[in-house]
N, C-alpha and C positions, 0 to 999 in steps of 0.2 A: 572457496566457501560456497556451499550449496544450501546450508541451513543456518538459521538463527534461532536461538532458544530464549524464551522469556519464561517467567514463572508458570504461565498457563497456556502458552502457545508455542508452536513451531512454525517458522516462516521458511518455506522451502522454495528455492530458486527454481522456477519451472524451465523446462527446455521446450523446443518447438513441438515435439511429439505430445507432451502433456498439454501444451497450449492448444493444440489442434483438438484434443479430446474435450477440453473445457468448452471451446467454441462450438463444437458439435453437440455438446451436452450428452456425451456418451462416455461414461466411466469405463476405464480399462481394468485389466486384472491388477489388483492391489490398490486401486483407487477407492477411498472411503469418503463419500460425500454426504453432507447433511441433505435431508430431503429437498430443501429449497436452494441448494447449490448446484450449479452456478446460477446466479440471478442475472438480470440484464446488465447490471453494472460490471459484473465479472466478464461478460462477453465483450463489452466495449473495451475494457482495459486490456484483456488478453489479445484481442484482435489488433490493437495498436502495438502491443509487444511483438506479435508475429510479423507485422509489417516492418517494424524496425529491424528485427532479426533478419528478415529476408533481404532488406536493402543494405544493411550494414554489418551483418554477421553477429557474432556472440555479443550480447549486451551486458554480461556479468561484469561487475556486480550491480550494474545499473539497469537491471531487467525487471521482471515481474515475479512476485513471490506469492505462493499459495499460503493462506493462513489456515493452520490446522489446530484445532483445540486438543490439548493433551489429554484432557479428562476422558474423552471418548474416541480420539483419533480421527474425528471427522473434519473434512475441509469445510470451512465456514465463510471463506471470502478470499480477497486478494488485496495486495498492496504492491505498488511498484513505481518506478521512475518513468517519467514521460520523456524518455530519450536520455542521451548522455549529457552530463553537466556542461555548461558553457560559462566561461568567465567565473568559475567558482560557485555557480548557482545551479541547482537541480530542482526540477518540478516533480512532484509526486501526486499520486491519486490512490484512493483506497475505497473499499466497500465491504460490507458484510451481508451475508444472507439474512433475510428478515428475522429468522429464528435466533440469530446470535447477537442481535442489536440490543443496546441498553445495558450491557454488562461490563463495559470498559475494555473490551477486546481491541477495538480500533485504536484507542489511545496507547495501549500496550504495544500493538504492532507498529504504530507510528514512532514510538520511542526507539524501538529496535532498528527500524529502517534509518533513523537519524544517525545511529552509531555507524552504520555502513557508510553513509554519506561523509561523516566526519573523518572516518578512518581512511577515506580515499580522497582527501583534500578539498572536499566541498565546504564552503564557509557559509552558504545561505541556501535554504530550502524554501520553496514556495508551494502553495496549494490553493486551489479555489474551491468554493462550494456555493450552492444556490443560496440566495439571500433568504429564502424561506426555510432552509434546512438548519434550524437552530441546533439540533442534535449534533450535526457535523461541525458546526461552528464551535460548540462546547468541547467536542472531541479534540479539535485542533488546539484549542486553548489549553486543555489538560496536558497535551503533549509539548507545550511550551511555545506554540505559535502565537503571534499577535496579528490582529487585523490591520492591513495597510489601507485598503480602500474598498468601498462598495461601488460597483459600476454596473448599472442596469440591474440584471437579475443575479449577478455574481458578486461574491465577496472574495477578495484576495488576501491571503494570509502569508506570513513569513516567519521563519525562525532563523536566527543567527547562531551558528554552531560554535558557541563558546560557553563557558561555565555559567556566566551570569544570565544568559537568555533561557536556560533550561532548568529553572528552579522548580517548576511544577512537574512532578513525575506521577504517572498513574499508580 
């Protein structure tokens, strides 16, 4: 599986070559990026993916995915797992280029990535967000997450991957 499709998005599992282009902020032949992609959050997430791939090999399906808007074919962000699941739990992170925010794309991508986790035996997914990032908190809630705890500047969210915990879909 290298791609996931939602009504408005394609999530493409990146490889190390694409990851290196993203971190270098240098589009290659065939790359179609929004003007503000990659943004700093993409660089952080993809750098972590590249480190994990270097240390542990192929990360699929628990790697990093480029989020592409179907309407114009532009890369607008990324979403991925922060390592391999442990004890049935996976941690994820995501972000969108500023020009793509506020349109429900992140919740749509989150819902898609949760299907990957569930299909590969993960029963719990966690994510954190800054306490001041109300938009990200609402995005997580739209994708079925609930807040567990606020600790310092971070809020920790979780979703249990069963039918009753995912009643809210984007």
